[in-house]
C-alpha positions in Angstrom: 95.8 101.2 66.5 93.2 100.6 69.3 92.1 97.0 69.6 88.4 96.0 69.8 86.8 93.9 72.5 86.9 90.9 70.1 90.6 91.5 69.3 91.5 91.6 73.0 89.5 88.4 73.6 91.2 86.7 70.6 94.6 87.7 71.9 93.8 86.4 75.4 92.9 83.0 73.9 96.3 82.8 72.1 98.4 84.1 75.0 101.2 81.9 76.2 101.7 82.5 79.9 104.9 81.9 81.8 104.4 81.0 85.5 107.8 79.9 86.6 110.1 81.8 88.9 113.0 83.8 87.4 116.2 83.1 89.3 119.8 83.7 88.2 118.9 84.6 84.7 116.5 81.8 83.9 113.0 80.5 84.5 112.8 77.6 86.9 110.3 75.6 88.9 109.9 76.1 92.6 111.5 73.7 94.9 109.5 70.5 95.0 107.5 71.6 92.0 105.0 73.6 94.2 102.5 75.7 92.3 99.4 77.8 93.0 96.4 78.6 90.8 96.4 82.0 89.2 92.7 82.8 88.8 91.3 85.7 86.6 88.9 88.0 88.5 87.2 88.7 85.2 85.4 85.3 85.1 87.1 83.1 87.7 88.9 81.0 85.1 92.4 79.4 85.6 95.0 81.4 83.9 98.1 79.4 84.8 99.8 77.2 87.4 102.4 79.6 88.9 105.5 78.5 90.8 105.0 78.8 94.6 108.5 79.7 95.7 109.8 78.1 98.9 112.5 79.0 101.4 115.2 77.2 99.3 114.2 79.4 96.3 114.5 82.5 98.4 118.0 81.4 99.5 119.0 80.6 95.8 117.8 84.0 94.6 119.5 85.9 97.4 122.7 84.0 96.9 122.6 84.8 93.2 121.9 88.5 93.9 124.7 88.7 96.4 127.1 87.0 94.0 126.2 89.4 91.1 126.6 92.4 93.4 129.9 91.4 94.9 131.3 90.5 91.5 130.3 93.9 90.3 128.3 92.5 87.3 126.0 95.5 87.6 127.1 97.5 90.6 130.5 98.3 89.0 129.2 98.9 85.5 129.6 102.5 84.4 126.5 104.7 84.7 126.5 105.1 80.9 126.3 101.3 80.4 123.6 100.8 83.0 121.6 103.6 81.3 121.9 101.9 77.9 120.7 98.5 79.3 117.7 100.1 81.1 116.8 102.0 78.0 116.9 98.8 75.9 114.7 97.2 78.5 112.2 100.1 78.3 112.1 99.7 74.5 111.4 95.9 74.8 108.6 96.7 77.3 107.2 99.1 74.7 107.5 96.5 71.9 105.5 94.1 74.1 103.2 96.6 75.7 99.9 95.0 74.5 100.9 91.6 76.0 101.9 93.2 79.3 98.7 95.2 79.4 96.6 92.1 78.7 98.4 90.1 81.4 97.6 92.8 84.0 94.0 92.9 82.9 93.5 89.2 82.9 95.4 88.8 86.2 94.1 91.8 88.2 90.8 92.6 86.6 91.9 96.1 85.6 90.3 97.6 82.5 92.3 97.1 79.3 92.0 100.8 78.7 93.7 101.6 82.0 96.5 99.0 81.5 97.2 99.7 77.8 97.0 103.6 77.9 97.9 104.2 81.6 99.8 101.5 83.5 102.2 100.1 81.0 103.1 103.5 79.4 103.8 104.7 83.0 106.1 101.7 83.6 108.1 102.6 80.5 108.2 106.2 81.6 109.4 105.3 85.0 112.2 103.0 83.7 113.3 105.6 81.2 113.2 108.4 83.7 115.6 106.6 86.1 117.7 105.4 83.3 118.2 109.0 82.1 119.0 110.1 85.7 121.8 107.5 86.2 124.6 109.6 84.7 123.4 112.9 86.0 123.5 112.3 89.7 126.9 112.9 91.3 128.4 113.4 94.7 129.9 116.4 96.6 133.2 117.9 97.3 133.2 119.3 100.8 134.6 122.7 101.8 136.9 121.8 104.6 140.4 122.3 106.0 142.7 122.9 102.9 145.0 120.1 104.2 142.3 117.7 103.4 140.1 116.7 100.4 136.7 115.5 101.4 134.0 113.9 99.2 130.5 112.6 99.8 129.4 109.8 97.5 126.5 107.5 97.1 127.0 103.8 96.6 124.4 101.0 95.9 123.2 99.5 99.1 123.5 95.9 97.8 120.7 93.3 97.6 117.3 94.9 97.4 114.1 92.9 97.9 110.8 94.5 96.9 107.4 93.1 97.9 104.8 94.7 95.6 101.0 94.7 95.6 98.4 93.5 93.2 96.5 96.6 92.3 99.1 98.0 89.8 101.2 94.8 89.3 103.9 96.0 87.0 103.7 99.7 87.7 104.2 99.4 91.5 107.1 97.0 90.8 108.7 99.5 88.5 108.6 102.2 91.2 110.9 99.9 93.2 113.1 98.2 90.6 113.8 101.2 88.4 115.5 103.4 91.0 117.1 100.4 92.7 118.7 99.2 89.5 119.6 102.7 88.4 121.6 102.9 91.7 123.5 99.7 90.9 121.8 97.2 93.2 120.8 93.6 92.6 117.0 93.3 92.9 114.6 90.5 93.9 110.9 91.1 93.3 108.2 89.3 95.2 104.9 90.0 93.4 101.6 89.4 94.9 100.3 85.9 94.4 97.1 87.6 93.1 98.8 89.2 90.1 102.3 87.8 89.4 102.2 87.4 85.6 103.4 90.7 84.0 106.5 91.0 86.2 107.6 87.5 85.0 107.3 88.6 81.4 109.2 91.8 82.2 112.0 89.8 83.8 112.5 87.9 80.6 112.7 91.1 78.7 115.1 92.6 81.1 117.4 89.7 80.6 117.1 90.1 76.9 118.0 93.7 77.3 121.3 92.8 79.0 120.7 92.6 82.7 123.3 90.1 84.0 122.2 86.9 85.7 121.3 87.4 89.4 120.7 91.2 89.0 116.9 91.0 88.5 114.9 88.1 89.8 111.2 87.3 90.5 109.9 85.0 93.2 106.2 84.4 92.9 104.5 82.8 95.9 102.5 83.3 99.0 103.3 85.7 101.9 105.9 83.4 103.4 108.2 84.4 100.5 108.1 88.0 101.7 108.5 86.8 105.2 111.7 84.9 104.3 113.1 87.9 102.5 112.4 90.2 105.4 114.2 87.8 107.8 117.1 87.0 105.4 120.4 88.3 106.7 121.9 88.8 103.3 119.2 91.1 102.1 120.3 94.7 102.7 117.1 96.6 102.0 113.4 95.7 101.6 110.9 98.0 100.0 107.2 97.2 100.5 103.9 98.4 99.2 100.8 96.9 100.9 98.9 96.7 104.1 99.8 98.2 107.4 99.7 94.9 109.2 102.2 93.3 106.8 104.4 96.4 107.0 104.6 96.2 110.7 105.6 92.5 110.5 108.4 93.4 108.0 109.8 96.0 110.3 109.8 93.5 113.2 111.5 91.0 111.0 114.2 93.5 110.0 114.8 94.2 113.6 115.0 90.6 114.5 117.5 89.8 111.6 120.1 92.2 110.3 118.4 95.6 110.7 118.0 95.8 106.9 116.7 99.1 105.6 112.9 99.0 105.4 110.8 101.3 103.2 107.0 101.2 103.5 104.2 102.6 101.4 101.1 101.6 103.2 97.4 102.5 103.2 95.4 105.6 103.0 92.0 107.2 103.7 92.5 110.3 101.7 90.2 113.3 102.1 89.0 115.4 99.2 87.8 118.8 100.6 85.3 120.9 98.8 85.2 124.4 100.2 82.3 126.8 99.9 84.1 128.8 97.3 84.9 125.8 95.1 85.5 127.3 91.6 83.8 124.5 89.6 81.5 122.2 91.6 80.7 120.0 88.6 84.4 119.5 87.9 85.1 118.8 91.5 82.3 116.1 91.6 83.7 114.5 88.4 87.2 114.5 89.9 85.9 113.0 93.1 84.2 110.2 91.2 87.4 109.4 89.3 89.4 109.6 92.6 87.5 106.7 94.1 86.1 104.7 91.2 89.2 104.5 89.1 90.6 100.9 89.3 87.4 100.0 91.2 88.7 101.9 94.2 91.7 99.6 94.6 94.1 102.5 94.9 96.1 103.4 98.1 95.7 107.1 97.4 92.0 106.9 96.5 89.9 109.9 97.6 87.6 107.7 99.6 86.4 110.6 101.9 84.8 113.7 100.3 84.4 116.5 102.8 81.8 119.0 101.5 80.7 122.3 102.9 77.2 121.9 104.2 75.8 124.7 102.0 77.0 122.9 98.8 75.9 119.4 99.8 72.7 119.1 97.7 74.2 120.5 94.6 77.4 118.6 94.9 75.6 115.3 95.4 73.6 115.9 92.3 76.8 116.4 90.2 78.4 113.5 91.9 75.6 111.1 91.0 75.7 112.3 87.4 79.5 111.7 87.3 79.2 108.3 88.9 76.9 107.2 86.1 79.9 107.0 83.8 81.5 104.4 86.0 79.8 101.0 85.5 81.4 97.6 86.2 81.9 95.7 83.0 84.1 93.1 81.3 87.6 94.6 81.6 88.6 93.4 78.1 86.0 95.7 76.6 87.6 99.0 75.8 84.3 100.7 76.7 84.4 99.4 80.2 85.1 102.2 82.8 85.4 100.0 85.9 86.7 96.5 86.1 86.7 93.7 88.7 87.9 93.5 92.2 91.0 91.3 92.4 89.5 88.2 94.0 86.7 86.8 96.1 88.4 87.7 99.3 88.5 91.4 98.3 84.9 91.2 97.0 83.7 89.9 100.3 85.7 92.5 102.2 84.1 95.3 100.2 80.6 93.9 100.4 81.1 93.5 104.2 81.9 97.2 104.5 78.9 98.1 102.4 76.7 96.1 104.8 78.2 97.9 107.7 77.6 101.2 105.9 73.9 100.5 105.5 73.6 100.5 109.3 75.8 103.6 109.9 75.0 105.9 107.0 72.6 106.6 104.1 73.2 104.7 100.9 72.8 107.0 97.9 74.2 105.0 95.0 75.1 101.3 94.3 75.8 98.9 97.1 75.3 95.7 95.1 77.4 93.1 93.4 77.1 93.0 89.7 77.8 90.2 87.1 79.0 91.6 83.8 81.0 88.3 83.3 79.9 85.1 84.9 82.2 84.0 87.7 83.8 87.4 88.1 84.1 89.7 91.1 82.3 93.0 90.5 80.7 95.7 92.7 78.8 98.7 91.5 80.1 102.2 92.4 78.8 102.9 95.8 78.2 106.3 97.6 77.2 106.8 101.3 76.1 110.1 102.8 77.5 110.2 106.4 76.2 112.5 109.1 79.8 112.8 110.5 83.2 111.1 110.2 82.5 108.3 112.8 81.2 105.4 110.6 83.7 102.7 109.9 83.2 103.3 106.2 84.5 106.9 106.7 87.5 105.9 108.9 88.8 102.5 107.6 90.5 101.7 104.3 88.1 99.6 102.2 90.1 99.4 99.0 87.1 99.2 96.8 84.6 101.5 95.0 83.0 102.9 98.1 82.8 106.7 98.8 81.9 108.4 102.0 80.6 112.0 101.7 80.9 114.0 105.0 79.6 117.5 105.7 81.5 120.3 107.4 80.8 123.9 108.3 84.2 125.6 108.7 87.6 125.2 107.2 88.9 124.5 110.7 86.4 121.6 111.0 87.4 120.3 107.6 91.1 120.2 108.6 90.3 118.5 111.8 88.2 115.8 110.1 90.8 115.3 107.4 93.7 114.9 109.8 91.8 112.7 112.2 93.1 109.6 110.6 95.9 107.1 111.2 96.8 107.6 107.5 98.4 110.5 105.7 99.0 109.5 102.1 97.1 112.1 100.0 94.6 114.9 100.2 92.9 117.6 98.0 91.5 121.0 98.5 89.1 122.8 96.1 88.9 126.6 96.6 88.9 129.7 94.4 91.1 131.4 97.0 94.7 130.3 96.3 95.8 131.7 99.6 93.2 129.6 101.5 94.0 126.5 99.5 97.8 126.9 100.1 97.3 127.5 103.8 95.1 124.4 104.1 97.6 122.4 102.1 100.3 123.2 104.6 98.0 122.1 107.5 97.0 118.8 105.9 99.2 115.9 107.2 99.6 114.1 103.8 102.5 113.3 101.5 100.7 114.6 98.4 98.2 117.5 98.3 96.3 118.4 95.2 94.6 121.8 94.8 91.6 122.0 92.5 92.3 118.5 91.1 92.7 115.0 92.2 95.4 112.6 90.9 95.3 114.1 87.4 99.0 114.1 86.5 101.6 111.5 86.2 105.1 113.1 86.6 108.1 111.2 88.0 109.6 114.4 89.3 107.1 114.3 92.2 108.0 112.0 95.2 105.2 109.8 96.4 104.6 108.5 99.9 102.9 109.3 103.1 102.8 110.6 106.7 101.9 108.7 109.8 100.8 105.1 109.2 100.9 105.5 105.5 104.5 104.6 105.6 108.0 106.1 105.2 110.4 107.0 102.4 109.3 108.1 99.0 108.9 106.4 95.6 109.6 108.3 92.4 111.7 111.4 91.8 115.4 111.6 92.7 114.4 111.2 96.3 113.7 107.5 95.6 117.5 106.9 95.0 118.1 107.8 98.6 116.3 104.6 99.6 118.6 102.3 97.6 122.0 103.9 98.3 124.4 104.4 101.2 126.2 107.7 101.8 130.0 107.6 102.2 132.3 110.3 103.4 135.9 110.0 102.2 138.5 112.2 103.8 142.0 112.4 102.4 145.0 114.2 104.0 146.9 116.1 101.3 149.8 117.3 103.4 
């Protein structure tokens, strides 16, 4: 049964929030009792004092993870048993889904509709998907000289650290921990200090489901926690979702320490291309609005650039303005709210700064102002700029907010050139009635995901997710994700 605004508010008032780190199977304070304030972007109120993990806490967590791995507490458990534990965990997440959704909404400013009907169900789906895959992935027997028997097997890589972002707090974490645990690794999650609460609750539920001590741990804290993990010589693999600058530092740290495997999912400035033969301009405009204003634009694959054939520009903008009217910043606890808050004041000021630059470089069509649906919160109205070309900063740089740049083009060749003229390559879309043209353009677009006549409208774990160029390396989701958290071993046996 769907809860009302008042019911969500009442539940928020009664919520008991756990803010301690989760190390070696139990909650514990950070070394020295260090904490940081966890502030809700909804109204600026203090949610909890959260453990600010220190270097000693990192060492304790890594030591526990290494011990659990070397002792085979999880790595040597049969695939069938690992599957059963992960499925029990998924059920516990389902049983506590309202609380998890509320934590993400309070912590990150996401709408309760998004977290309760989108994010948390997708976390459960992700965990169940990889749990079900565990006992269905096998190795190879190699065709070789008959005097030998050769096999190729995959083994867990060891201790996996995952540094995850604030925009989808539990969902992005699950994209890392689900395949890593399915493969038999011991995992340490470093959540963003901007949204650490839901993963701490999930850790408790994982332990209740049967994850052995040391196999799944959570270290809240500032960026130095991730820095320590990336330098730690007993961490075998680090998976990261976040900014390009931090990703570069992690790669340097891996090189300077033990050459740990590093997998990066970084930023994007994804183009959404509307060709002259677009089959449904109104639908394309509605999809474009969703592609940038969902989650207040705080999405790495957001369609932040819409490239429109010049002949369609006037009609498209009319439809786009109409579609944008359905997105209005409001209190995220209200189920009727379609766009929530930005995650904190730092992000708010970043977005407003780009909007100010945009006023000088392009034509402001919609929005451009801060709003205050809840006193003390961090909200910006959906904002659209019309750009003469692709040169303005708002059309080139990742803003990570509800700011859309609309850019004209005259030929498909020009559209491809504009789309690919970016340091990023995470996602893209093409709208065309000619499937041949759409497919050909899709092949030319340098992006890890290409949508045709839609934009980010399907959630399916069978599709790998990741990017080209400075959008990162490796892939989340699908069976390909298991490749990140396993080592390949060739075994060759002489028979005679």
